[in-house]
C-alpha positions in Angstrom: 257.9 93.8 384.9 261.4 92.6 386.1 260.8 92.6 389.5 264.3 92.4 391.8 265.3 89.6 393.8 265.8 91.5 396.6 262.0 92.8 396.5 260.6 89.1 395.9 262.3 87.7 399.0 261.1 91.0 401.5 257.3 89.9 399.7 257.6 86.8 400.8 259.4 86.8 403.9 256.6 89.6 404.8 254.4 87.1 404.0 255.3 84.5 405.6 256.3 86.5 409.0 252.5 88.3 409.0 251.2 84.9 409.7 252.3 85.0 413.3 250.7 88.3 414.0 247.4 86.7 413.5 245.4 86.1 416.4 245.2 81.8 417.2 242.6 82.0 419.7 240.8 79.8 421.3 244.2 77.9 420.6 246.9 78.8 422.6 250.2 80.2 420.2 251.7 77.1 418.5 255.4 78.6 419.6 254.3 78.0 423.0 252.7 75.0 422.7 255.3 73.2 420.5 258.4 74.3 423.3 256.0 73.4 426.1 255.4 69.5 424.4 258.9 69.3 423.5 259.9 70.2 427.3 258.0 67.8 428.6 258.5 64.9 426.4 262.3 65.6 427.0 261.6 66.2 430.5 260.3 61.8 431.0 262.6 60.9 428.8 260.0 60.1 425.8 260.4 60.5 422.2 259.9 62.4 419.5 258.1 61.2 416.8 257.5 62.9 413.3 255.2 62.5 410.5 253.6 65.0 407.1 253.1 64.3 403.2 254.9 66.1 400.7 256.2 70.1 401.8 255.2 69.4 405.2 256.9 66.0 405.5 260.3 67.7 404.7 259.1 70.9 406.9 258.9 67.9 409.3 262.1 66.3 409.0 264.2 69.2 409.2 263.2 70.1 412.5 263.4 65.9 413.4 267.5 66.7 412.4 267.4 69.6 414.7 266.2 67.9 417.5 268.6 64.9 417.2 270.7 67.7 417.3 269.7 69.2 420.5 269.6 65.3 421.8 266.2 65.2 422.0 265.3 60.9 420.6 263.7 62.5 417.8 262.4 59.7 414.5 260.7 60.1 411.1 257.6 57.6 410.9 258.9 55.3 408.3 262.3 55.1 408.8 263.7 52.3 409.1 265.3 52.7 412.6 261.8 54.6 414.0 261.0 52.4 416.7 257.8 51.7 418.4 255.4 54.7 419.9 255.0 54.6 423.6 252.5 56.4 425.9 256.1 58.5 427.0 256.1 59.5 423.7 254.9 62.5 421.1 253.6 62.5 417.3 253.8 66.1 416.2 252.2 65.3 412.6 251.1 68.0 410.0 248.1 68.3 407.7 248.1 71.6 407.0 244.6 71.6 404.7 243.0 69.8 408.0 243.3 65.6 406.8 245.8 63.0 404.4 244.1 59.9 404.7 247.7 58.6 406.1 248.2 62.0 408.7 245.1 60.1 410.2 246.0 56.8 410.6 249.3 57.7 411.7 247.5 59.5 414.2 245.4 57.3 414.8 247.6 54.2 415.5 249.7 56.8 417.8 246.9 57.3 420.4 245.9 53.4 420.1 249.6 53.1 421.9 249.4 55.6 424.5 251.3 58.4 422.4 250.4 62.2 422.4 249.4 63.2 419.2 250.1 67.1 418.5 248.4 68.2 415.3 249.5 71.3 412.6 247.3 72.1 410.8 245.8 76.1 409.5 242.1 74.2 409.5 241.6 73.3 413.5 237.4 73.4 413.0 236.9 71.1 410.2 239.8 68.5 409.5 239.4 65.4 410.1 243.1 64.7 411.6 241.8 67.2 414.7 239.9 64.1 416.3 242.8 62.1 416.5 244.7 64.4 418.3 245.9 65.8 422.2 246.4 69.3 421.4 246.1 71.3 418.4 248.7 73.9 417.0 246.7 76.1 414.6 248.9 77.7 411.9 246.4 79.9 410.2 248.2 80.3 406.9 247.3 79.2 403.3 246.9 75.7 402.0 245.4 73.4 399.1 242.9 74.0 400.9 242.2 77.8 400.9 244.0 78.6 397.3 240.9 78.9 395.6 238.4 81.9 395.1 234.3 80.7 394.5 236.1 77.5 392.4 238.1 79.1 390.4 241.9 78.8 391.1 243.0 82.6 391.9 245.8 84.5 389.5 248.9 83.2 390.0 250.1 84.0 393.3 253.5 85.0 394.9 253.4 82.2 397.1 250.4 79.1 395.8 249.0 76.1 397.1 250.5 75.5 400.0 253.9 77.4 400.1 252.3 80.3 402.3 251.6 77.3 405.5 255.4 75.3 404.3 257.3 78.5 404.7 255.1 79.2 408.2 256.2 75.6 409.3 260.1 76.1 408.4 260.3 79.4 411.0 258.2 78.2 413.2 260.2 75.3 413.6 263.4 77.6 413.6 261.7 79.6 416.9 261.0 76.4 418.2 265.1 75.0 418.1 266.1 78.3 419.1 263.6 78.6 422.3 264.2 74.8 423.5 267.8 74.8 423.0 267.4 77.7 425.5 265.4 75.6 428.1 267.2 72.5 427.9 270.8 74.7 428.2 272.2 73.4 424.8 275.6 75.5 423.4 276.2 75.7 420.3 279.0 73.7 420.7 277.1 70.2 421.7 274.7 71.3 418.9 277.4 70.9 416.5 278.6 67.9 418.1 276.2 65.6 416.8 275.6 67.0 413.6 276.8 63.5 411.3 281.0 63.4 409.8 279.2 60.9 407.7 279.4 63.2 404.6 
């Protein structure tokens, strides 16, 4: 049966939007937490570092770009120009399924140098990365960790593997940029003026 493009888009957007009506208690709402941590870091002239793997990493690269457009000193870990992290800085890392060896290692190093670590995850109770986090942003979405039903892969879903989590990150980050821009008093013109012209 053919499904229209508009119908598919509606189903996907509705599914992702439903993530943000799921309670996150005892963890604070991820939007509030991210905006608060970024506002505090900016007020202390701290830098923001971001890290994630795979498609999660792509979402964090998008956020890194927008934070730079807002005037923050933002750096994606492993970029050639990434400076050292210090105790006035914030690392935002993502481990949707709870842990990745590289994310664990980066978070541990950041903490050892006094950096604050905000961990985004869908598995805050069982993940290996949580032990390195200063604060946890719980995004209650499906990831690769729960894409199976009783050991069997589910029938072909519209949003497979970690797509729900990754889509939720994109939407969450757009909300963060909107709210943060308001708090920092950044006009559309100021944001646009920081966009690269080497393209």
